[in-house]
OpenMM code with the backbone's topology and positions (N, CA, C; nanometers):
from openmm import Vec3, app, unit

residues = "MET PRO VAL PRO GLU LEU SER LEU VAL GLU GLU ARG ILE VAL LEU LEU LEU ALA ALA GLY LYS SER THR CYS GLU ILE ALA ALA ALA VAL GLY PHE ASP ASP ARG THR VAL ASP TRP HIS LEU ALA GLN ALA ALA ARG LYS LEU GLY LYS ALA SER ALA LEU HIS LYS ARG ILE GLN ARG ALA GLN ARG THR PRO SER SER THR PRO THR GLU GLY ASP ALA ARG".split()
positions = [
    Vec3(-0.4556, 2.6604, -1.6726),
    Vec3(-0.5103, 2.5553, -1.5946),
    Vec3(-0.4051, 2.5018, -1.4546),
    Vec3(-0.5024, 2.4904, -1.3567),
    Vec3(-0.4162, 2.5076, -1.1805),
    Vec3(-0.3645, 2.3149, -1.1926),
    Vec3(-0.2649, 2.2535, -1.1024),
    Vec3(-0.2460, 2.1157, -1.1121),
    Vec3(-0.2653, 2.1326, -1.0296),
    Vec3(-0.3485, 2.0003, -0.9960),
    Vec3(-0.3992, 1.9102, -0.8697),
    Vec3(-0.2535, 1.8694, -0.7528),
    Vec3(-0.3244, 1.9233, -0.6945),
    Vec3(-0.2130, 1.8541, -0.5309),
    Vec3(-0.1668, 1.7259, -0.5593),
    Vec3(-0.0539, 1.6386, -0.5285),
    Vec3(-0.0414, 1.5543, -0.5503),
    Vec3(0.0284, 1.5365, -0.3823),
    Vec3(-0.1004, 1.4044, -0.3021),
    Vec3(0.0001, 1.3540, -0.1989),
    Vec3(0.1375, 1.3645, -0.1438),
    Vec3(0.1618, 1.3963, 0.0039),
    Vec3(0.3045, 1.3565, -0.0067),
    Vec3(0.4153, 1.2966, -0.0563),
    Vec3(0.2857, 1.1611, -0.0554),
    Vec3(0.3916, 0.9940, -0.0841),
    Vec3(0.4266, 1.0337, -0.2247),
    Vec3(0.3110, 1.0199, -0.3397),
    Vec3(0.2990, 1.0723, -0.4202),
    Vec3(0.3670, 1.1529, -0.4864),
    Vec3(0.4071, 1.2463, -0.4404),
    Vec3(0.5490, 1.3875, -0.4828),
    Vec3(0.6479, 1.3377, -0.4953),
    Vec3(0.6358, 1.2341, -0.3232),
    Vec3(0.8167, 1.1725, -0.3931),
    Vec3(0.8654, 1.0223, -0.4309),
    Vec3(0.7340, 0.9901, -0.4782),
    Vec3(0.7419, 0.9033, -0.5728),
    Vec3(0.7236, 0.9026, -0.6672),
    Vec3(0.6700, 1.0525, -0.7509),
    Vec3(0.6821, 1.0852, -0.9100),
    Vec3(0.8511, 1.2001, -0.8622),
    Vec3(0.8715, 1.2185, -0.7858),
    Vec3(1.0096, 1.2849, -0.7758),
    Vec3(1.1359, 1.1145, -0.7917),
    Vec3(1.0569, 1.0579, -0.7339),
    Vec3(1.2216, 0.9911, -0.7696),
    Vec3(1.1958, 0.9775, -0.9039),
    Vec3(1.0444, 0.8913, -0.9685),
    Vec3(1.0693, 0.7959, -1.1084),
    Vec3(1.1111, 0.9219, -1.1894),
    Vec3(1.1178, 1.0758, -1.1693),
    Vec3(1.1819, 1.1954, -1.1975),
    Vec3(1.2942, 1.1927, -1.1805),
    Vec3(1.3097, 1.1247, -1.1450),
    Vec3(1.5268, 1.1135, -1.0460),
    Vec3(1.5444, 0.9501, -1.1472),
    Vec3(1.4571, 0.9123, -1.2500),
    Vec3(1.5517, 0.7783, -1.3205),
    Vec3(1.4529, 0.6468, -1.2366),
    Vec3(1.4396, 0.6624, -1.1545),
    Vec3(1.4664, 0.4940, -1.0243),
    Vec3(1.3333, 0.4428, -1.0729),
    Vec3(1.3359, 0.2921, -1.0801),
    Vec3(1.2752, 0.2169, -1.1136),
    Vec3(1.1691, 0.1840, -1.0635),
    Vec3(1.0908, 0.1595, -1.0381),
    Vec3(0.9628, 0.1001, -0.9131),
    Vec3(0.9973, -0.0077, -0.8518),
    Vec3(1.0558, -0.0888, -0.9029),
    Vec3(1.1757, -0.2009, -0.7183),
    Vec3(1.2406, -0.0367, -0.6766),
    Vec3(1.3270, -0.0116, -0.6987),
    Vec3(1.3915, 0.1239, -0.6729),
    Vec3(1.3149, 0.1698, -0.5430),
    Vec3(1.1711, 0.2599, -0.5939),
    Vec3(1.1160, 0.3455, -0.5712),
    Vec3(1.0607, 0.2531, -0.3928),
    Vec3(0.9987, 0.1625, -0.4735),
    Vec3(0.9227, 0.0581, -0.3128),
    Vec3(1.0250, 0.0423, -0.2293),
    Vec3(1.1792, 0.0401, -0.2487),
    Vec3(1.2809, 0.0117, -0.1743),
    Vec3(1.2912, 0.1209, -0.0395),
    Vec3(1.2861, 0.2541, -0.1063),
    Vec3(1.3843, 0.3550, -0.0847),
    Vec3(1.1889, 0.4067, 0.0306),
    Vec3(1.0624, 0.3501, -0.0323),
    Vec3(0.9663, 0.4711, 0.0617),
    Vec3(0.9579, 0.3088, 0.1359),
    Vec3(1.0176, 0.2358, 0.1740),
    Vec3(0.9447, 0.0898, 0.1908),
    Vec3(0.8279, 0.0236, 0.1719),
    Vec3(0.7673, 0.0581, 0.0243),
    Vec3(0.6263, 0.0035, 0.0276),
    Vec3(0.6247, -0.1217, -0.0728),
    Vec3(0.5523, -0.2142, -0.1016),
    Vec3(0.6147, -0.2950, -0.1834),
    Vec3(0.5205, -0.2533, -0.3421),
    Vec3(0.6126, -0.3348, -0.4378),
    Vec3(0.5933, -0.2305, -0.5924),
    Vec3(0.4480, -0.2203, -0.6362),
    Vec3(0.3646, -0.2756, -0.5346),
    Vec3(0.2397, -0.2601, -0.6098),
    Vec3(0.1223, -0.1688, -0.6023),
    Vec3(0.1996, -0.1031, -0.4184),
    Vec3(0.0948, 0.0259, -0.3363),
    Vec3(0.2128, 0.1225, -0.3931),
    Vec3(0.3465, 0.1117, -0.4835),
    Vec3(0.3979, 0.2455, -0.5824),
    Vec3(0.3393, 0.2530, -0.7058),
    Vec3(0.2860, 0.1210, -0.7505),
    Vec3(0.2357, 0.1117, -0.9043),
    Vec3(0.0611, 0.2489, -0.8835),
    Vec3(0.0381, 0.1394, -0.7371),
    Vec3(-0.0937, 0.2506, -0.6988),
    Vec3(-0.1042, 0.3704, -0.6504),
    Vec3(0.0796, 0.4257, -0.5915),
    Vec3(0.0178, 0.5690, -0.6008),
    Vec3(0.0631, 0.6397, -0.7048),
    Vec3(0.1876, 0.5692, -0.8147),
    Vec3(0.1770, 0.6690, -0.9132),
    Vec3(0.0147, 0.6174, -1.0754),
    Vec3(-0.0779, 0.5662, -1.0176),
    Vec3(-0.1529, 0.5773, -1.0963),
    Vec3(-0.2361, 0.6549, -1.0498),
    Vec3(-0.2085, 0.6712, -0.8980),
    Vec3(-0.2883, 0.8217, -0.8114),
    Vec3(-0.2301, 0.9737, -0.9172),
    Vec3(-0.1698, 0.9937, -0.8865),
    Vec3(-0.0899, 1.0666, -0.9681),
    Vec3(-0.0636, 1.0884, -1.0755),
    Vec3(-0.1269, 0.9702, -1.1532),
    Vec3(-0.1329, 0.9519, -1.2887),
    Vec3(-0.3122, 1.0617, -1.2818),
    Vec3(-0.3657, 0.9769, -1.2758),
    Vec3(-0.4735, 1.0428, -1.2032),
    Vec3(-0.5419, 1.1876, -1.2324),
    Vec3(-0.4872, 1.2130, -1.1957),
    Vec3(-0.5134, 1.3867, -1.1244),
    Vec3(-0.4229, 1.4980, -1.2218),
    Vec3(-0.3246, 1.3981, -1.2917),
    Vec3(-0.1942, 1.5061, -1.3795),
    Vec3(-0.2647, 1.5628, -1.4988),
    Vec3(-0.3637, 1.3817, -1.5287),
    Vec3(-0.4032, 1.3830, -1.6379),
    Vec3(-0.3606, 1.3140, -1.7639),
    Vec3(-0.4032, 1.2947, -1.8553),
    Vec3(-0.3662, 1.1688, -1.9142),
    Vec3(-0.2746, 1.2587, -2.0178),
    Vec3(-0.2911, 1.4091, -1.9801),
    Vec3(-0.2047, 1.4195, -2.1732),
    Vec3(-0.0352, 1.4634, -2.1099),
    Vec3(-0.0117, 1.5405, -1.9807),
    Vec3(0.0929, 1.5279, -1.9487),
    Vec3(0.2106, 1.4322, -1.9698),
    Vec3(0.3442, 1.5109, -2.0192),
    Vec3(0.4541, 1.4091, -2.0246),
    Vec3(0.4769, 1.3321, -1.9228),
    Vec3(0.4542, 1.4348, -1.8118),
    Vec3(0.4553, 1.3080, -1.6619),
    Vec3(0.4147, 1.1516, -1.6477),
    Vec3(0.2626, 1.1431, -1.7085),
    Vec3(0.1188, 1.0738, -1.7131),
    Vec3(0.1989, 0.9253, -1.7588),
    Vec3(0.2600, 0.9801, -1.9054),
    Vec3(0.3151, 0.8620, -2.0447),
    Vec3(0.4509, 0.8104, -1.9369),
    Vec3(0.5284, 0.8743, -1.8162),
    Vec3(0.6574, 0.8526, -1.7879),
    Vec3(0.5800, 0.7358, -1.7074),
    Vec3(0.4717, 0.7307, -1.6491),
    Vec3(0.4335, 0.6399, -1.5664),
    Vec3(0.3806, 0.5650, -1.6123),
    Vec3(0.3628, 0.5794, -1.7074),
    Vec3(0.2376, 0.4502, -1.8010),
    Vec3(0.3690, 0.3720, -1.8763),
    Vec3(0.4830, 0.4184, -1.9051),
    Vec3(0.6080, 0.3466, -1.9256),
    Vec3(0.6628, 0.2411, -1.8081),
    Vec3(0.6761, 0.3189, -1.6847),
    Vec3(0.7463, 0.2926, -1.5297),
    Vec3(0.6109, 0.1431, -1.5393),
    Vec3(0.4808, 0.1484, -1.5614),
    Vec3(0.3867, 0.0908, -1.4708),
    Vec3(0.4278, -0.0816, -1.6296),
    Vec3(0.4216, -0.0154, -1.6931),
    Vec3(0.5072, -0.1452, -1.8254),
    Vec3(0.5882, -0.2206, -1.8082),
    Vec3(0.6542, -0.1639, -1.7411),
    Vec3(0.8450, -0.2470, -1.7341),
    Vec3(0.8347, -0.3319, -1.5759),
    Vec3(0.8791, -0.4832, -1.6213),
    Vec3(0.8483, -0.5394, -1.4683),
    Vec3(0.9148, -0.4921, -1.3876),
    Vec3(0.9150, -0.4682, -1.2903),
    Vec3(0.8849, -0.3883, -1.1811),
    Vec3(1.0256, -0.5468, -1.1097),
    Vec3(0.9616, -0.6368, -1.1072),
    Vec3(1.0296, -0.7875, -1.0598),
    Vec3(1.1540, -0.8427, -1.1318),
    Vec3(1.2439, -0.7366, -1.2526),
    Vec3(1.2836, -0.7970, -1.3318),
    Vec3(1.4636, -0.7096, -1.2867),
    Vec3(1.5851, -0.8050, -1.2071),
    Vec3(1.6408, -0.6934, -1.2041),
    Vec3(1.7122, -0.6217, -1.2506),
    Vec3(1.7796, -0.5217, -1.2942),
    Vec3(1.8018, -0.4131, -1.4225),
    Vec3(1.9436, -0.4746, -1.3740),
    Vec3(2.0508, -0.3982, -1.5048),
    Vec3(2.2130, -0.3878, -1.5159),
    Vec3(2.2430, -0.3760, -1.3324),
    Vec3(2.3470, -0.3803, -1.2667),
    Vec3(2.3736, -0.3145, -1.1905),
    Vec3(2.3025, -0.3606, -1.0292),
    Vec3(2.2203, -0.4207, -1.0383),
    Vec3(2.0889, -0.3944, -0.9656),
    Vec3(2.1710, -0.5376, -0.8768),
    Vec3(2.2399, -0.5491, -0.7203),
    Vec3(2.2830, -0.6079, -0.7150),
    Vec3(2.0941, -0.6679, -0.6166),
    Vec3(2.1113, -0.8082, -0.6289),
    Vec3(1.9803, -0.8695, -0.6292),
    Vec3(2.0550, -0.9647, -0.5480),
] * unit.nanometer
topology = app.Topology()
chain = topology.addChain("A")
for resn in residues:
    res = topology.addResidue(resn, chain)
    for name in ("N", "CA", "C"):
        topology.addAtom(name, app.Element.getBySymbol(name[0]), res)
């Protein structure tokens, strides 16, 4: 089954997520707000399908409050 093509923005955001970045960190890296990052993650998840491991990771990231600083976060 072919993998649907992600947009360049979706791909970059997904790669940052896969590298362990939080939604807040991704937003800062790409210059978007947290809600826009969440929207792009939702679009990528829709394209990749609910069965993928990446989709599950995206869902976990979206459940994590992005406005809450993590340990070592210099806010």
